[in-house]
C-alpha positions in Angstrom: 0.0 0.0 0.0 1.3 3.5 -0.9 1.2 6.6 1.2 -1.5 9.0 0.1 -2.5 12.7 0.7 -5.9 11.4 1.8 -4.1 10.2 4.9 -2.1 13.3 5.6 -1.4 14.0 9.3 0.2 16.8 11.2 1.9 16.1 14.5 2.5 19.0 16.9 5.8 17.9 18.6 7.8 19.4 21.4 11.5 18.4 21.8 13.7 18.9 24.8 17.0 19.4 22.8 19.0 18.4 25.9 17.6 14.9 25.5 16.6 14.4 21.9 17.2 15.9 18.4 14.9 16.9 15.6 16.6 14.3 13.5 15.4 11.6 15.9 11.8 12.5 15.1 12.4 12.7 11.4 14.2 9.3 11.4 11.3 7.6 13.3 8.7 9.0 10.8 10.6 8.1 7.6 11.5 4.7 9.1 7.8 3.8 8.8 7.8 4.7 5.1 5.7 7.8 5.7 6.5 10.7 3.4 7.3 14.0 5.1 5.7 16.9 3.3 6.3 19.7 5.8 8.3 20.6 8.9 7.4 24.0 10.4 9.0 25.4 13.5 6.5 27.0 15.8 8.8 28.1 18.6 12.3 27.7 19.9 13.1 28.8 23.5 16.0 27.8 25.6 16.5 24.3 24.1 12.7 23.6 23.9 11.8 23.2 20.2 8.1 23.1 19.1 7.2 22.3 15.5 4.6 20.8 13.2 5.6 17.7 11.2 3.2 16.9 8.3 3.4 13.6 6.5 1.5 11.4 4.1 0.7 8.0 5.6 -0.8 4.7 4.2 -3.9 4.6 6.4 -5.2 5.4 9.9 -3.3 2.5 11.4 -0.1 3.9 10.0 -0.9 7.3 11.5 -1.4 5.8 14.9 1.8 3.7 14.6 3.8 6.9 14.1 2.2 8.5 17.1 3.1 5.5 19.3 6.7 5.5 18.1 7.1 9.2 18.7 5.7 8.9 22.2 8.3 6.3 23.0 11.1 8.8 22.2 12.8 10.2 25.4 12.5 13.9 25.5 9.8 14.1 22.8 6.2 15.1 23.5 3.4 14.8 21.0 1.0 17.6 21.8 -1.6 16.9 19.2 -2.3 15.0 15.9 -4.5 16.4 13.2 -5.9 14.5 10.3 -5.8 16.9 7.3 -8.7 15.2 5.5 -11.0 15.5 8.5 -9.9 19.1 9.0 -10.9 19.9 5.4 -14.4 18.8 6.3 -14.9 20.6 9.6 -18.0 22.8 9.3 -18.6 21.5 5.8 -17.1 22.6 2.5 -19.8 25.0 1.3 -21.2 28.3 2.2 -23.7 30.9 0.8 -22.7 34.5 0.1 -24.9 37.3 -1.2 -24.0 38.6 -4.6 -25.8 41.9 -4.0 -24.5 44.1 -1.2 -27.0 45.2 1.5 -25.5 48.3 3.0 -28.5 50.5 3.7 -32.2 50.8 3.6 -32.3 51.5 -0.1 -30.4 48.3 -0.8 -32.7 46.4 1.5 -35.8 47.7 -0.2 -34.6 46.5 -3.6 -33.1 43.1 -2.5 -36.0 42.3 -0.2 -39.3 43.9 0.7 -40.9 45.9 -0.8 -39.0 45.9 -4.1 -38.8 42.1 -4.4 -42.5 41.9 -4.9 -42.2 43.5 -8.3 -39.8 40.8 -9.4 -42.0 38.0 -8.0 -44.9 39.4 -10.0 -42.8 39.5 -13.2 -41.9 35.8 -12.7 -45.5 34.9 -11.9 -46.5 36.4 -15.2 -43.7 34.6 -17.0 -42.1 31.7 -15.1 -39.2 31.6 -17.6 -37.9 34.8 -16.0 -36.9 32.8 -13.0 -33.9 31.8 -15.1 -32.9 35.5 -15.4 -33.9 37.1 -12.0 -32.8 34.3 -9.6 -29.9 32.0 -9.0 -31.7 29.2 -10.9 -29.9 29.8 -14.2 -26.6 28.8 -12.7 -27.6 26.3 -10.0 -27.6 22.5 -10.0 -29.0 20.2 -7.3 -26.7 17.2 -6.5 -29.2 14.6 -5.4 -28.5 11.3 -3.7 -30.0 8.7 -1.4 -26.6 7.4 -0.4 -27.2 3.9 -1.6 -24.2 3.5 -4.0 -21.4 5.7 -2.7 -18.1 4.9 -4.5 -16.2 2.3 -2.6 -18.6 2.4 0.4 -21.9 1.2 -0.9 -25.2 1.9 0.9 -24.1 4.2 3.7 -27.2 6.4 3.9 -27.9 10.1 3.3 -26.0 11.6 6.3 -22.8 9.7 5.5 -23.1 10.5 1.8 -23.4 14.2 2.5 -19.6 14.9 2.5 -19.4 13.4 -1.0 -22.2 15.5 -2.3 -20.6 18.6 -0.7 -17.4 17.7 -2.5 -19.2 17.3 -5.8 -20.8 20.7 -5.4 -17.3 22.2 -4.6 -16.0 20.7 -7.9 -18.9 22.2 -9.9 -17.9 25.6 -8.6 -14.1 25.2 -8.8 -14.0 23.9 -12.4 -17.2 25.1 -14.1 -18.2 28.1 -11.9 -21.6 26.4 -11.5 -23.3 26.9 -8.2 -24.4 23.5 -6.8 -26.0 22.3 -3.6 -26.2 18.9 -2.1 -29.7 17.4 -1.5 -29.5 14.1 0.3 -32.8 12.1 0.7 -33.8 9.9 3.6 -35.7 7.5 1.3 -34.9 4.7 -1.2 -38.4 4.7 -2.7 -38.3 5.4 -6.4 -41.7 7.2 -6.4 -40.7 9.4 -3.4 -37.4 10.3 -4.9 -39.0 11.3 -8.2 -41.7 13.3 -6.5 -39.2 15.1 -4.2 -36.9 16.1 -7.1 -39.9 17.3 -9.2 -41.0 19.4 -6.2 -37.7 21.1 -5.7 -36.9 21.5 -9.5 -38.3 25.1 -9.7 -35.2 26.2 -7.7 -32.6 24.7 -10.0 -31.4 24.9 -13.6 -30.3 21.2 -13.6 -30.3 18.0 -11.6 -27.2 15.9 -11.0 -28.2 12.5 -9.7 -25.4 10.9 -7.7 -24.6 7.6 -6.0 -28.1 6.0 -6.4 -28.0 2.2 -6.7 -29.0 0.3 -9.8 -31.4 -0.6 -11.2 -33.4 2.1 -9.4 -31.2 4.8 -10.8 -32.3 3.9 -14.3 -36.0 4.4 -13.6 -35.4 7.6 -11.5 -33.4 9.2 -14.3 -35.8 8.2 -17.1 -38.9 9.5 -15.2 -37.2 12.7 -14.3 -36.0 13.3 -17.8 -39.5 12.8 -19.1 -41.3 14.9 -16.5 -38.9 17.9 -16.0 -38.0 20.7 -18.3 -34.4 21.0 -17.0 -31.4 18.8 -17.7 -31.2 15.6 -15.6 -27.8 13.9 -15.5 -26.7 10.7 -13.6 -23.0 11.2 -13.2 -22.2 7.7 -12.1 -23.6 6.5 -15.5 -23.0 9.2 -18.0 -20.1 11.1 -16.5 -18.1 7.9 -16.3 -19.2 6.9 -19.8 -18.1 10.2 -21.3 -14.6 10.1 -19.8 -14.2 6.4 -20.7 -15.1 7.1 -24.3 -12.7 10.1 -24.5 -9.9 8.0 -23.1 -10.7 5.1 -25.4 -10.7 7.3 -28.5 -7.2 8.4 -27.8 -6.0 5.0 -26.7 -7.2 3.6 -30.0 -5.1 6.2 -31.8 -2.1 5.1 -29.8 -2.5 1.5 -30.9 -3.7 2.4 -34.4 -7.1 0.5 -34.1 -10.6 1.6 -35.0 -13.5 1.4 -32.5 -15.6 -0.3 -35.2 -13.1 -3.2 -35.4 -12.1 -3.9 -31.8 -13.5 -6.5 -29.4 -14.4 -4.8 -26.1 -15.0 -6.6 -22.8 -16.8 -4.7 -20.0 -16.7 -6.1 -16.5 -19.6 -4.7 -14.5 -23.0 -4.1 -16.0 -24.5 -1.8 -13.3 -25.1 1.9 -13.8 -21.6 2.8 -15.1 -21.2 -0.3 -17.2 -24.5 0.1 -18.9 -23.9 3.8 -19.8 -20.4 3.0 -21.0 -21.7 0.3 -23.3 -24.5 2.5 -24.8 -22.2 5.4 -25.4 -19.5 3.2 -27.1 -22.2 1.8 -29.3 -23.3 5.3 -30.2 -19.7 6.1 -31.2 -19.6 3.1 -33.5 -18.4 0.1 -31.5 -19.8 -3.2 -32.9 -18.4 -6.0 -30.6 -19.0 -5.4 -26.9 -19.5 -8.2 -24.4 -20.7 -7.2 -20.9 -20.0 -9.4 -17.9 -21.9 -9.6 -14.6 -21.4 -11.8 -11.6 -22.8 -14.8 -13.5 -20.8 -14.3 -16.7 -21.4 -12.9 -20.1 -24.7 -11.2 -21.0 -26.2 -12.8 -24.1 -29.5 -12.3 -25.9 -30.3 -16.0 -25.8 -30.1 -16.2 -22.0 -32.3 -13.3 -20.7 -34.8 -15.2 -18.5 -35.2 -13.6 -15.1 -33.2 -10.5 -16.0 -34.5 -7.1 -14.9 -35.5 -4.9 -17.9 -32.3 -2.8 -17.9 -30.1 -5.9 -17.9 -32.3 -7.6 -20.6 -32.0 -4.6 -22.9 -28.3 -4.6 -22.5 -28.0 -8.3 -23.4 -30.1 -7.7 -26.5 -27.9 -4.9 -27.9 -24.5 -6.4 -27.2 -22.5 -9.6 -27.7 -23.2 -10.2 -31.4 -21.2 -13.4 -31.3 -23.2 -14.8 -28.4 -20.2 -15.4 -26.3 -20.9 -17.3 -23.0 -18.8 -18.1 -20.0 -16.8 -16.2 -17.4 -14.8 -13.0 -17.7 -11.4 -14.6 -17.8 -12.2 -16.8 -20.8 -13.9 -13.8 -22.5 -10.7 -11.8 -22.3 -8.9 -14.1 -24.8 -8.1 -12.1 -28.0 -10.0 -9.0 -26.7 -8.6 -5.7 -27.7 -10.1 -3.6 -24.9 -10.9 -4.4 -21.3 -13.0 -1.9 -19.3 -13.6 -2.7 -15.7 -16.2 -1.0 -13.5 -16.7 -3.8 -11.1 -14.5 -4.9 -8.2 -10.8 -5.1 -7.3 -8.3 -7.9 -7.9 -10.5 -10.1 -10.1 -7.8 -10.4 -12.8 -4.1 -11.1 -13.0 -1.3 -10.2 -15.4 -1.7 -13.7 -16.9 -5.3 -12.9 -17.8 -4.2 -9.7 -19.5 -1.5 -11.7 -21.4 -4.3 -13.6 -23.2 -5.6 -10.4 -24.8 -4.8 -9.3 -28.3 -1.6 -7.5 -29.2 -1.5 -3.8 -28.2 -4.3 -4.4 -25.7 -6.0 -1.5 -23.9 -6.9 -2.0 -20.2 -9.1 0.4 -18.2 -9.2 -1.0 -14.7 -11.5 1.6 -13.0 -12.6 -0.1 -9.7 -11.7 2.2 -6.9 -9.7 2.2 -4.7 -8.4 -1.2 -5.8 -8.4 -1.8 -9.6 -9.6 -5.0 -11.2 -6.0 -5.8 -12.0 -2.8 -4.4 -10.7 -1.9 -1.6 -13.2 1.8 -2.2 -13.0 1.3 -5.9 -13.7 -1.1 -5.2 -16.5 1.3 -2.9 -18.2 3.7 -5.8 -18.8 1.2 -7.0 -21.5 -1.1 -4.1 -22.3 0.1 -1.1 -24.4 -2.3 1.3 -22.7 -3.4 1.1 -19.0 -5.8 3.5 -17.3 -7.3 3.5 -13.8 -9.6 5.7 -11.6 -6.7 6.5 -9.3 -4.6 9.7 -9.2 -1.3 7.9 -8.4 -1.1 6.2 -11.8 -1.0 7.7 -15.3 -4.2 8.1 -17.3 -6.7 8.8 -14.5 -10.3 8.4 -15.7 -12.0 11.1 -13.6 -15.6 12.3 -14.0 -14.5 15.9 -13.1 -13.3 16.1 -16.6 -16.9 16.0 -17.8 -19.6 17.3 -15.5 -18.5 20.9 -14.8 -18.0 21.8 -18.5 -21.1 19.8 -19.5 -23.4 21.7 -17.1 -21.7 25.0 -17.8 -22.6 24.5 -21.5 -26.1 23.3 -20.8 -26.9 26.2 -18.5 -25.4 28.7 -20.9 -27.6 27.3 -23.7 -30.7 27.3 -21.5 -31.1 23.6 -22.4 -34.1 21.6 -21.2 -32.6 18.1 -21.7 -29.4 16.1 -22.3 -29.1 13.8 -25.4 -26.8 11.0 -26.3 -25.3 13.3 -28.9 -24.4 15.9 -26.2 -22.7 13.2 -24.2 -20.8 12.0 -27.3 -19.6 15.5 -28.3 -18.5 16.0 -24.7 -16.3 13.0 -24.9 -14.9 14.1 -28.3 -14.1 17.5 -26.9 -12.2 16.0 -23.9 -10.2 13.7 -26.2 -9.3 16.5 -28.6 -7.7 18.6 -25.8 -4.7 16.3 -26.3 -3.0 17.0 -29.6 -1.5 14.3 -31.8 2.0 15.5 -30.8 1.2 15.1 -27.1 -0.5 11.8 -27.3 1.2 8.7 -25.8 0.4 5.5 -24.0 0.9 7.3 -20.7 -1.1 10.4 -21.7 -4.4 9.6 -23.3 -6.6 11.8 -21.1 -6.1 15.3 -19.8 -5.3 15.9 -16.2 -8.1 17.1 -14.0 -6.5 20.5 -13.5 -6.0 21.1 -17.3 -8.0 24.3 -17.7 -8.4 23.7 -21.4 -11.0 20.9 -20.7 -13.9 22.9 -19.3 -13.7 25.5 -22.0 -13.6 22.8 -24.8 -16.5 20.9 -23.3 -18.6 24.0 -22.6 -18.2 25.2 -26.2 -19.0 21.7 -27.7 -22.1 21.2 -25.5 -23.4 24.7 -26.2 -23.1 24.1 -29.9 -24.7 20.7 -29.8 -27.6 22.0 -27.7 -28.3 24.9 -30.1 -31.0 23.1 -32.0 -32.6 21.5 -29.0 -35.6 22.8 -27.0 -34.6 25.6 -24.7 -36.1 28.0 -22.2 -37.2 31.1 -24.0 -36.0 34.0 -21.8 -37.1 37.5 -23.0 -33.8 39.3 -22.5 -35.0 42.5 -24.3 -38.0 42.8 -22.2 -35.8 42.5 -19.1 -33.8 45.4 -20.2 -36.9 47.5 -20.4 -38.3 46.6 -16.9 
């Protein structure tokens, strides 16, 4: 296990320099394989040295091990230990700030009563004006019931809230989109649909997050049909978009065409289903999806839920049967959105020459990336500590930025497809390599490219008609 910034800890240490040295502390910490990232002296007075030592550790047990070793040093006192990840969440990660200053009675009369009544009346006469005179035009609800949180599963709405706060922070950081977490204490499909419909007048878009399959399919479909604002399930379509973008560039590296390759997908839940459908929309012909019981095939659909049955009927043209490992033989592409450590390097060795492996289970990939790279030409993961990270943050901020700017009422498969193309094209032919098939999450070219592509693709779709000229005359 590697050290990670998610397990960064800061130790406030006091050293009696007549009995111990700073080097003793450093040696103890580095001796556990922790990575020291900061050492800041707080005070030095008559041989008493006080400092903060910050280091990345492997996990919570590693952090506690360091504490115990430091406490055993003669002349060393550990005053406190702070977990940087927990500190980043103290008090939450979001706040609300007014955009209009309220400095005097005149400001108050315009922002609130009595002046606000004039704006309310204007919106009552034409509800579309809510996209001009309120925060709605730039605000997305991040909605979850906490049943399918990445790597954690069904942990409930309260425990899912930090994830939704983080998602909202990413919306703002990368797309300048205001987003707010909405966690629901219900797993009932009808209740979730009704609640989201009820709050929709306050938002310009809905981002569904971490809702388990197959309920997520019905919830998304019903909301898309019944709301006049874009509805996006990031676990499905965000993942699919970034996978397609990465695959387009990976295929360029190995000089293969999507129409010609054999693609194996491990995991046919929300993400796997959306990936398969988007790859088909891009021109893929031969995709075989694998669940826990083996390959999905159109001649074995008895007892399948409707979403799984549909997937079986549009994939696997050769009617392949059997388990995942046997299905990998001679495959050109492996895409894993399932569980960790289900494959070995020997399994990857059975794939076709110049194989592409996307092992996206998090935090543990389906196959060890280093081992897979012995046999595959291109390897990608969902992790930040390996090259080619498949990260949804490349898609959703720019996607919603473009949808909101276009006053779009819906999201189409074509919009998802052009989003993937825009992400892929950020990397030029000269930059492209087996270790660089997808832009980094902090590449500021991405959001602008996606926003432009989405806005163009949405130009001919239904949109909210906002009477800008009339506003100027009010």
